[in-house]
Backbone as JSON Lines, residues from 0, in Angstrom:
{"i":0,"aa":"M","n":[0.83,-1.13,0.03],"ca":[0.18,0.02,-0.09],"c":[0.97,1.24,-0.1]}
{"i":1,"aa":"T","n":[1.87,1.25,0.86],"ca":[2.63,2.3,0.9],"c":[3.34,2.79,-0.48]}
{"i":2,"aa":"K","n":[3.78,1.54,-1.17],"ca":[4.51,2.06,-2.55],"c":[3.6,2.49,-3.52]}
{"i":3,"aa":"K","n":[2.29,2.11,-3.47],"ca":[1.37,2.75,-4.31],"c":[1.22,4.0,-3.98]}
{"i":4,"aa":"L","n":[1.01,4.52,-2.66],"ca":[0.79,5.89,-2.32],"c":[1.95,6.66,-2.83]}
{"i":5,"aa":"I","n":[3.11,6.08,-2.58],"ca":[4.13,7.06,-2.93],"c":[4.35,7.24,-4.4]}
{"i":6,"aa":"F","n":[3.99,6.28,-5.37],"ca":[4.05,6.58,-6.67],"c":[2.97,7.58,-7.17]}
{"i":7,"aa":"L","n":[1.78,7.48,-6.64],"ca":[0.74,8.25,-6.72],"c":[0.96,9.68,-6.42]}
{"i":8,"aa":"F","n":[1.51,9.73,-5.21],"ca":[1.78,11.2,-4.71],"c":[3.06,11.8,-5.42]}
{"i":9,"aa":"L","n":[3.86,10.93,-5.93],"ca":[4.89,11.45,-6.78],"c":[4.52,11.93,-8.05]}
{"i":10,"aa":"F","n":[3.58,11.17,-8.73],"ca":[2.99,11.73,-9.89],"c":[2.2,13.0,-9.76]}
{"i":11,"aa":"I","n":[1.43,13.06,-8.89],"ca":[0.59,14.21,-8.64],"c":[1.5,15.53,-8.21]}
{"i":12,"aa":"G","n":[2.39,15.2,-7.3],"ca":[3.19,16.42,-6.94],"c":[4.26,16.77,-8.17]}
{"i":13,"aa":"S","n":[4.77,16.06,-8.95],"ca":[5.69,16.5,-9.86],"c":[4.69,17.15,-11.05]}
{"i":14,"aa":"A","n":[3.47,16.72,-11.21],"ca":[2.5,17.32,-12.35],"c":[2.14,18.72,-11.8]}
{"i":15,"aa":"A","n":[1.86,18.75,-10.49],"ca":[1.45,19.99,-10.02],"c":[2.72,21.03,-9.82]}
{"i":16,"aa":"G","n":[3.78,20.56,-9.55],"ca":[4.89,21.5,-9.59],"c":[5.45,21.93,-10.97]}
{"i":17,"aa":"S","n":[5.1,21.26,-11.81],"ca":[5.44,21.64,-13.33],"c":[4.61,22.78,-13.87]}
{"i":18,"aa":"Y","n":[3.58,22.87,-13.29],"ca":[2.63,23.86,-13.8],"c":[2.74,25.06,-13.0]}
{"i":19,"aa":"I","n":[3.58,25.22,-12.13],"ca":[3.82,26.46,-11.19],"c":[4.33,27.56,-12.02]}
{"i":20,"aa":"P","n":[5.25,27.31,-12.72],"ca":[5.98,28.59,-13.59],"c":[4.89,29.06,-14.73]}
{"i":21,"aa":"L","n":[3.77,28.4,-14.87],"ca":[2.73,29.08,-15.81],"c":[2.01,30.31,-14.88]}
{"i":22,"aa":"L","n":[2.33,30.49,-13.58],"ca":[1.63,31.49,-12.9],"c":[2.27,32.73,-13.31]}
{"i":23,"aa":"W","n":[3.55,32.75,-13.61],"ca":[4.39,33.87,-13.95],"c":[4.57,33.96,-15.56]}
{"i":24,"aa":"G","n":[3.91,33.25,-16.23],"ca":[4.18,33.3,-17.64],"c":[5.26,32.43,-18.34]}
{"i":25,"aa":"D","n":[5.96,31.57,-17.68],"ca":[6.92,30.78,-18.18],"c":[6.2,29.64,-18.82]}
{"i":26,"aa":"S","n":[7.08,28.77,-19.67],"ca":[6.52,27.79,-20.47],"c":[6.63,26.33,-19.49]}
{"i":27,"aa":"L","n":[6.08,25.15,-19.94],"ca":[6.15,24.05,-19.19],"c":[7.51,23.37,-19.64]}
{"i":28,"aa":"F","n":[8.27,23.94,-20.75],"ca":[9.67,23.38,-20.99],"c":[10.72,24.11,-20.5]}
{"i":29,"aa":"S","n":[10.53,25.07,-19.46],"ca":[11.59,25.85,-18.9],"c":[12.23,25.19,-17.78]}
{"i":30,"aa":"M","n":[13.44,25.67,-17.52],"ca":[14.12,25.2,-16.52],"c":[13.49,25.24,-15.04]}
{"i":31,"aa":"A","n":[12.65,26.35,-15.03],"ca":[11.93,26.65,-13.69],"c":[10.85,25.4,-13.47]}
{"i":32,"aa":"S","n":[10.4,25.0,-14.76],"ca":[9.33,24.12,-14.6],"c":[10.03,22.51,-14.28]}
{"i":33,"aa":"I","n":[11.27,22.27,-14.76],"ca":[11.9,21.05,-14.33],"c":[12.25,21.25,-12.9]}
{"i":34,"aa":"L","n":[12.74,22.39,-12.47],"ca":[13.14,22.28,-10.92],"c":[11.86,22.14,-10.15]}
{"i":35,"aa":"W","n":[10.68,22.93,-10.39],"ca":[9.44,22.78,-9.73],"c":[8.77,21.51,-9.61]}
{"i":36,"aa":"S","n":[8.97,20.79,-10.77],"ca":[8.63,19.48,-10.93],"c":[9.5,18.46,-9.94]}
{"i":37,"aa":"M","n":[10.5,18.83,-9.67],"ca":[11.51,18.0,-8.94],"c":[11.16,18.24,-7.38]}
{"i":38,"aa":"V","n":[10.96,19.52,-7.19],"ca":[10.32,19.79,-5.87],"c":[9.13,19.18,-5.46]}
{"i":39,"aa":"G","n":[8.2,19.33,-6.45],"ca":[6.69,18.55,-6.23],"c":[6.93,17.24,-6.16]}
{"i":40,"aa":"G","n":[7.77,16.5,-6.84],"ca":[8.03,15.17,-6.73],"c":[8.57,14.65,-5.45]}
{"i":41,"aa":"F","n":[9.48,15.53,-4.75],"ca":[10.08,15.09,-3.73],"c":[8.96,15.2,-2.3]}
{"i":42,"aa":"A","n":[8.27,16.46,-2.59],"ca":[6.98,16.63,-1.62],"c":[6.0,15.52,-1.74]}
{"i":43,"aa":"G","n":[5.9,15.03,-2.94],"ca":[4.88,13.9,-3.08],"c":[5.41,12.71,-2.62]}
{"i":44,"aa":"I","n":[6.85,12.35,-2.71],"ca":[7.25,11.32,-1.98],"c":[6.92,11.17,-0.6]}
{"i":45,"aa":"Y","n":[7.33,12.56,0.1],"ca":[7.15,12.85,1.57],"c":[5.71,12.45,1.99]}
{"i":46,"aa":"V","n":[4.96,12.98,1.2],"ca":[3.5,12.74,1.7],"c":[3.07,11.52,1.48]}
{"i":47,"aa":"G","n":[3.37,10.84,0.31],"ca":[2.81,9.44,0.12],"c":[3.56,8.51,1.1]}
{"i":48,"aa":"F","n":[4.84,8.7,1.62],"ca":[5.37,8.0,2.6],"c":[4.84,8.1,4.11]}
{"i":49,"aa":"K","n":[4.49,9.5,4.36],"ca":[3.81,9.85,5.72],"c":[2.43,9.36,5.71]}
{"i":50,"aa":"L","n":[1.74,9.3,4.54],"ca":[0.38,8.83,4.7],"c":[0.47,7.12,4.69]}
{"i":51,"aa":"G","n":[1.33,6.71,3.95],"ca":[1.55,5.0,3.98],"c":[1.86,4.59,5.31]}
{"i":52,"aa":"E","n":[2.7,5.42,6.14],"ca":[2.86,5.08,7.5],"c":[1.59,4.95,8.42]}
{"i":53,"aa":"R","n":[0.86,6.06,8.16],"ca":[-0.25,6.39,9.06],"c":[-1.28,5.2,8.7]}
{"i":54,"aa":"W","n":[-1.52,5.02,7.4],"ca":[-2.69,4.15,7.09],"c":[-1.98,2.57,7.08]}
{"i":55,"aa":"G","n":[-0.86,2.45,6.93],"ca":[-0.18,1.15,6.85],"c":[-0.72,-0.15,7.19]}
């Protein structure tokens, strides 16, 4: 269960993070989008792991 949650939130976090630069007019293929996608992915891994521990 934990592994599925981690992958789910990794996908959601990286997708959400890659859209953040659109708020200031950057494109999805910019370096900021890649950076925010990584940040969102790491945050998603953390959230998925913590939820997996709690629901485990």
